[in-house]
N, C-alpha and C positions, 0 to 999 in steps of 0.2 A: 373852340381847344379848351378841357378842362383844366380850369386852376385847384391846385391840391393847398387847401387852408388847415395848418394846424389850431384845431379848437381847442382850448380851454373851456366848460362851462363854468356858469357860476354855480350849478347845483345840478344834483340828480336828482330825479323825480322819478319813480317808480311804483305800481300797484301790487296785488301781492306775489303776482308772480315772480317778482323779483329776489324773492327768497332763496333762490339757488345763488344771487350776488354774495347775501350774507355767508351762504355755507362757504361758499369761495374763498372770503375775507379769512374765516375761520380756519379753513382747510391753508391757507398759506401761512398762517400764523403757526400752525402745525409744523409745516414744513419748514418757517424760518428756526422753529424751536428744536426741532430736530438736527437740526444740522450746526446748532450752537450759537446763533446768533439771538439779535435781540427779537422777539415776536411782535414788540409795540411799533416797530418800523409797519407793519401791517396796518394803517390806519385809513379812516376815513380824512379827507386834507381837505373836502370842500363839503359844504352842506349837503347831506341825503337826507330826502324826504322817503319815504316808504307809507303810501297808503293801502292798507288791509282791507280790500274791495272787492276781492273774486272766492274769498270763500263760502258767502252764504250760499245757500241753497233751499228751494222753493218747496220743502217738504210738508208744507202746512199753507194752504190758501184758500181760500173763499169761507173764510170765518174769521170770528172777532180772535185778537191777542195773537195773530198770527207773526208779528215783529219779537214777540217775546218767545213761542214757541221756536221758531226758524232759529234765532239767536241762539236759543239754549243748545238744539244740536249741534248748529256751526263750534259751539265752544268744545262740545264734547269730542266732536270729530278733529278737532286742530290744537289740543289743551297743549302736546307737545310743541309745535309748530310756534305758538303764540310766547311758550315759555320761552323756546329759542331767541324768537325777534325780542323780548324782553330784554335776553339776554345782551343779544348784541347792539340794543338802545344803550346800553351802559357800558358796554365792551369798545365800542369804537367811537370815538369824538365826532363832534357834529352830525349824531344819524338822530333823526326824528322818527319815531314810528306812530301814525294815525293810527289808534285801534279800531277793530271791526264795528259796524253799526255807523260808523262817520259819515260815509257814504262811498260814491265813485272817484276815481281819482281824479278826473277832468272838473268835474265839479268843486271838489275840496279845495284844488291849487285854483280855481276862480275867487272862492270865496276866502279860503284861507293862507296858502301858502304862498300864492304868488305875490313877488316884490316888486315888481316893475323896474324899480332902482334899489340894487344892492346899496347899505351905508356901512362900510366897515371902516372902521377909526376914523371915520372924514372923509375916504376914498370912496366915489360914488362911481358907480359903475353897471350898466344894463343890466338886468336879470336874463340869463339863459339856461337852457336846460337839455340836457342827455335823459333820455327818455328808454322806451323799449324800442319802437322801430318808426321808420317812418311814416307805416299805415296809420299811425296815432296824430290826431288832430291838432295845430298851434291856434290856440287862442289869443285872439286879438287884444282881447282886455287884460289883461296883463304882460303884453307885449313880450310874449317869450319865443322864441324857436326850439323846438323840440327835436333834435335828432338822435339819431344812432341806433345800434344792434346789441342785440344781447350781451355783444362782448364788451360792449362800451361801458356798461355799469361797472362791471368788477375795476377796469383800466381806470374811467375817470372818478372812481372813488379814492384814488390814490393818486391822482390829478393829473394821470398821464394825457395827452393831448388826443381827443378825436381827429382823425386827417378826414375829414368831406372833402366833397369835389364842390368849387361853387356853380350853384344850379343857372340855368337862364332864366332870366326874369321876364314875366309877362304883366303885361297892366290890362285889368277888367276893368274895364268902363261901364256900370250898372247906371239905368235909366228907368224912368216909368213914374216916381212919384219922389217927392221929398222924403228925407228924413230917414235915407236907406241906411244910413248910418246904425242905426237901432237894429239892423239884419244881422249886420256883416257878422257878429259873433255864430251866427244860425249857418251861416255860409260857410266859413271856416270848420265849423263843428262836422258839416257834411263831407268833408275832403274826403274820404275812403270813399264816399260812394261814387262821386262823379270821378273819382280815377287820378286826383290832384295829388302831387308829392306834397306842396305845402304852403299853406296862404300866409299871408300878411299884412294886416292894417294899422297904421302907426296910430298911438295914443289920442286921441282926442277928449272933446269935453264929455261926451259919453261915459266912456272909461273912465275920467275921475270920479262922475256921477256914482258908477258903481263902487267903486272902491269907498267911498263915503258910506253910502248902503249895506256894504258886506263891512263895517266894523275899524276899516283903516282911521286913520285919526286924521284929524283937519293938516296936523303938522307933518304928518306922513305927506299926505294928498299934496300937499304946497311945494314939498321939497321935488317930491317926483315931477311935477307940473314945472318947476323952475329948473330941472337939471334937463330936461326934456327940450324944453323951449332953447337953452343957454345951445343945446348942441342939436337943435336943428331936427329933434325926432318926433317933435310935436304935432298936429294938425288943428289949426283953427278954421273952420269951413268959412269964418266970416272976413278972412284978411287973404291978399290974393295969394296965390298958390305959386311955389317957384316951379323951374321947368325940372321935370323928373324923366332919367332915360333908361328904356327898357329895350328888351332884346325884342319883345313884339308885343301888339295891342291888340285887345280884344272888345268890340262893343256888343252887347247884351241887353235888350230890352225887356224888362222881368215880365210886362203883358204879353210876349211872345211865348213865356214857360208855360207849359200844359200838366196840371195836375197829373203824377204820376206815382208805380207803386213798384218795387222792384222785386224781381224774383221771376221764379221760382229756385234759381241755384246760385244765384251770382248776384253782389253787389250791383253791376252794372248792366243787369238784366231789366231792362226798362219795360214797363206796360204801362199804357195812357189808363188813365182811370175809366174813360171810355169804355175802353176795350177789356178790361179787367173780367166782365161777365164771363167771355169768349173765352179768354184764358182761365175759368178758375174749374179745375177740375176734379178736386179733390176733397174727401171728408173734411170740416174744419172741429178736429177734435182737439185742437191745444191752442188757448188766444193768451196770449203773452205781452201785458204793456211795459215793455222794459224801455227807463227813458237812460237812454245813452247818446242818440244822435241829438236829441232835443230837451237836454235835461238842464239847461240855460236858458229854455224858451217860455217862460209862463204861457205865453199867451196861447199856444198851442195846446199845453198842459189844460188851462182854464177850459179850451175851446172842447177837449175830451169830456171834462166834468160835465157842460154843458150839454153835450152828446147825452151823457148818461141821466141829467137830469129832465132832460125831453124826453128820452123812451120809459123813463119810471113814470111822467106824469101818462106816458099813452099806455101803460101798464103791460110794456113790453118786458120782457125777461131771458137772459144769457139758457140754454140749453145744458143740463146737468152733465153731459158729457165733455164741455166744453171747460179746460182748465184754463182759469184766468188767474193774473195776478198785475201788482203793481207795485215796481223796486224803483224808488226815486233815487236820482244822484246824490241827495241831501235830506236832512229833514227841513230844509228852506222850504220845498217843495208840500211838504205837509202841512206846515204852517199855513200857506196862503191857499190850500187846499178846504181847511179849517177854519179858518179865519170869513172865508168865503161862504161857507155853509154847501159844499160843493160835495165835502168828501164823503156827506151818507148815501148821496146818489150813484157815486163807485161803489160801495160799499152793498149797495142793495143788490148792482148788477152781478155781485161776487169779487171786483174788482179791488179786494181790500189790499193796504200795504203789507206786503209781506218780507223785508228789510231794505237795508239802504245799501246797496252794492250791485256787481255787476251779476248777472244770475246766467240770462242766456247766450251771454259774450261767449262764455268757456263753457256751455252746456248745462249749467246750475238750474236748469230750469224745474229738475225734480220730476218724480214719476208723475206718470199719469194714472188714475182708476184703471185696477187691475181687469175687470170687465170689459173697459175700451183697449186697454190693450191685448186684451185676448181676442178681441173682436177684429182688431186690425191684422193679426199675424196669422190667425186661422182664415181669414180671409183674404189675404192678400189685399188687402187694401192700402191704396197709395195716400197718406195724409198730409194736412198742412197743417203750419202754424202761419199767424200774422203780427207780428211785436215791430214796436219803434224801435228798432236797436240798430246795429252798425254790421253785423255778420249773419249771411243767411244762405250757407254753404250748407249741403244736403249731409243731414245728421247732425250738426250742427247745434241746433235747438235741441231736441230731443231725437233718441236711436232713429226712432220710428216716424218723424214727418220728414220726409221727402222733397215737401215742395212747402218752403219759406217766403214768406214777403214782407218787405219791409215797406212801412206805411207810418204818416203821421199818426201821434195819437189819434184823435178823433176819426180816424179812418179805423183805426185798431179798435176802437167801441162798435162804429157801424158795424163790422165785417163780427164782431162778436155777437149780432144780435140776429144774424141770420147765415142760410149756408145751405150747400146742399151734399149726398152724397151720391157715389158711383164706386163700381169697382174697375178698377182702372190700373192695375198693375200689380205688381208681389213686392214682399219686402222678405229679405234674405238676410240671417246677422253670424258673420263669422264669429270664429272661438277668441274670445278676448284673452291673449296670452298674459297682459297684465294682470289680468282679474283671477285668471289660476296661480300663475306667481304667487298674490298675496295669500288666497286661499290655501296655498302646500304652506305656510308658514302661517297658519292660526288666524290670520286677519278674517272678521267677518264682514259678509258682505256691506253690510250698512254702514260699515266703517271706511268701504274703500274711498270715499269723498273722489274728487276730482283729479282729471290729469295736471293740472295746473298745482293743486296743491302738493302733488308729490315730485314736483320737477325738481325736489331736491336729491331723490333716490334713484342712481344710475339706471338700476337693474328694472325696474318700471320703465323708465323713460327708453331704454332700450327696445321693450317690447310694445310701446304704444307711439314710438315716433313716426314708424310706415305700418300704421295697422286702422287705419280710417278703414271702415267697411263700405265706404263706398268710392275706394280708388279702384281704378282703371289700369291695368297691367297690360302693356300692349304683347309684353311677351307673351301672354297666355290667349294671344287670341279678342284682347276686349274683354276677358272676364274682372267683373267687379267683386272687389275684396281684396285683403292683405294678402294676397297670393303671389307667388314668383316661382320659376320653373327653375331646378339646380341643373344645370347645363350639363355638367359631367355626367350625371344619371337621370338625366330625364323625369324626375320626380318631382311633383309639385308639393309646395313647403309654403308654410308661411313666411316671411320676409327673415323674421329674425331667426326661425328655425334654421332655413337656410344655410343662413351666416355665419351657425354656431355648427353647421355641418363642415362649411368649409374649412372656417377656423382647427377643426378639430383634423383635418386632415394635416394640417401643417405643426399643431402638437405643440399651439401656442394656449395662453392664458392672459384673460383681461383684466385691467384696473381702470378706474376711471374715477375723476370727481369734478367731473365737467358739468356744465348747462346745457344748453343745447347739442355740444359734442357728444351726450352721454351716450346715444345710439351709436353714433359712429365710433367712439372709441371704445367700446364693449364689445363691437365685431371687429376690433381690430383695425378701423381707419381712424387717424389720427387725426392733427392738425393737418397733417400732410396731405389734405386733398387738394388738388389742383383746379381751381377753377375756369372750366374754357368754354368757350361760347362760339356757339358757329358762326361763321359770316354771313351777313346780309341776303336772304335769298335762298339761304341753304336750311335745309334741317334731317331729322332721321330719314324722312320720305324722299327727297331730292338726289339724296348721297345713297339711298338705298340700302341702307343699313335695318339690321333685324334686333338687335341686342344679342346674339348669338356669337358673334366675334369676340377677338381678344386684339385686344388696343395695344398699341406700341405709340408713347408720345416722344417723340425727340425734345428732350431741354437737359441743358448743360447739369452734372452732379452739383456744380458748385453754386450755391445759389446767390453768388456775389456776380456770377455769370450771367444771371437773369434780367431783363429789364421791363419793369412795368407794361403791361399792354400791347407788348412782342406777339407774333406770330408763331403759333407753334405747329409744327407740322404732326399727322397723327396719322399710325398706317394701321392695318387691319390683317390676319391672319389670312385672307382670302385676296389678297392683293392691292386692295382699295388705300387710296389714300388722299387727306383733305388736309385743309389750312384751319384751324381754328384760330381764335383771339385771346390770348390770356388775362385773365381778370383779376388777375392783383395789380390793382390801381394806382399805387403808391410803394415807394421804397419802404416805407413803413409794416405795409403789409407782407413784404417779404421778407423782413427780417422777423413780424410775428412768424409765419413759417418754417420760418430758419429753427427756431427756438421751439417748435412744437405746439406753440400755443399762447395765448395772452399771458396764462397766469406763470408760466415759465419764466417769459421774458419777466415780468414785473419780480419775481423772485432774485431771480440772477441780475438783475439791477438793483436791489437793495441790501442783498447779502454781502457782508464784509469779504474783504480780501482776504484775511485771516482765516474765517470759518470756512471760503471755500477750498482754501489750501488742506484744512484738517480735516474736509471732505475727501478730497482727493488722496492722502492718505490712508485715511480708513477705506 
């Protein structure tokens, strides 16, 4: 049975995609001011760390001074956003903005931001974090539990608790060799790739060594160790272990683990290394060495550099049509590559450092050569990317790379040195509504930037949320692209245009300042989305649903009469009926639903009674 846990984090940690959370706070201040109340009530009551890491793009690669060139373009594109964030860091208390060029949020968190133990006026308590989503990894080094979803950030900044369900705890017993504690961080950083929700290893002596190595003072490290030992949170492998109770136990001998690659479309699509040649059907046009899943493992980075050194000694080279780049998690990687004398070999193969931040994770890999792009589109080629990152969905790395493989850094180097070409598919690209919207407003194509950088614009988000060129819509018989069918008139339209057409029939207009809800709000679907799940063993196919039905959902109009997790009867206009599970899992979620959203709930709880009465009079 799930247990609801009201959780107040010690801090909020967010990457550059957290800009909408700052927009939310600013808009909430405007709302408070418009209601005649004190806008300063909207503030960050817990420490907020915002790392600007998703704005760099690989515009320049395979040349000297690429870091400086890409950073200059980054500042040109994001001048307004950076100015807004600078204002936010001064306007809201407890907000720290880590500037662009510092590194990826995970690595910056490990090297600088992670406290392990907070010391607030002599009161000690563990570091805990609310971040973007449960797909982010949880790092053992700093003893952080990283929870949350997009709406947690705005709420947690104002010290509202996040309500989570207690997870089932499974113990993973690793065997094969001694000193396995040296690799646990690597195991945790790869959580999304092997499908785990969360991973946690207690602090040990290796953690303390890492803290000292990254500049934490001896006094701080001593305090951390004393606190954790006193609370039985520290593991000393030289001492007898106390018995711990877990929901289940899994045993894994690392000797049984076979080297593999993930791809070509999803992180959990496994291809063993020995079978990779048979699975390799694509032209290798785009090779990116991005350190997301392995930024904290110098051994594999140095291993990749040694592969480069050997390749240079054998006079091997990377073909000119392959785009290569190296985007480390922080400047620490650069320092040990340069100090070891290995960076020059990476440069010789075209793997120059292009910047410090996420590139491929939000499709910031930059353009490929125009001649290569033309050859791909004109010849209907299916082309591939190989990267050491954490996402490989179709079109995620680049719109033209439909096959994307996740591999360790040494393998990325190896695959950059060889490859085949084959005509084996087609590539089509739909019309980009967000691009059309920006061009109609005088925005030059080179200033479009990424979707992540425009999360604060509800109109762009409304046009891009369901606009993936690889999306498959069963309403159109499996056709690929961001299209749907307008049921009433039978016309095929973009999802956005279809929603606007339906909205025009009702004579409604749209207004929104949400974050990920921007799409649903602009098309008139507000926080009132009711999350329903099919019962186990049922789906659209087993129930014979086509998507052309009209659905009636049997729920009380009074939210107070709804129970979390209750069964809900759904009836169609053709006489079918089935039962779903209501996925409002807590009373708190029902409250947010009743208020129409998180932001409305927070404002109504903060506004003074006098201002509320005045608002009702007006």
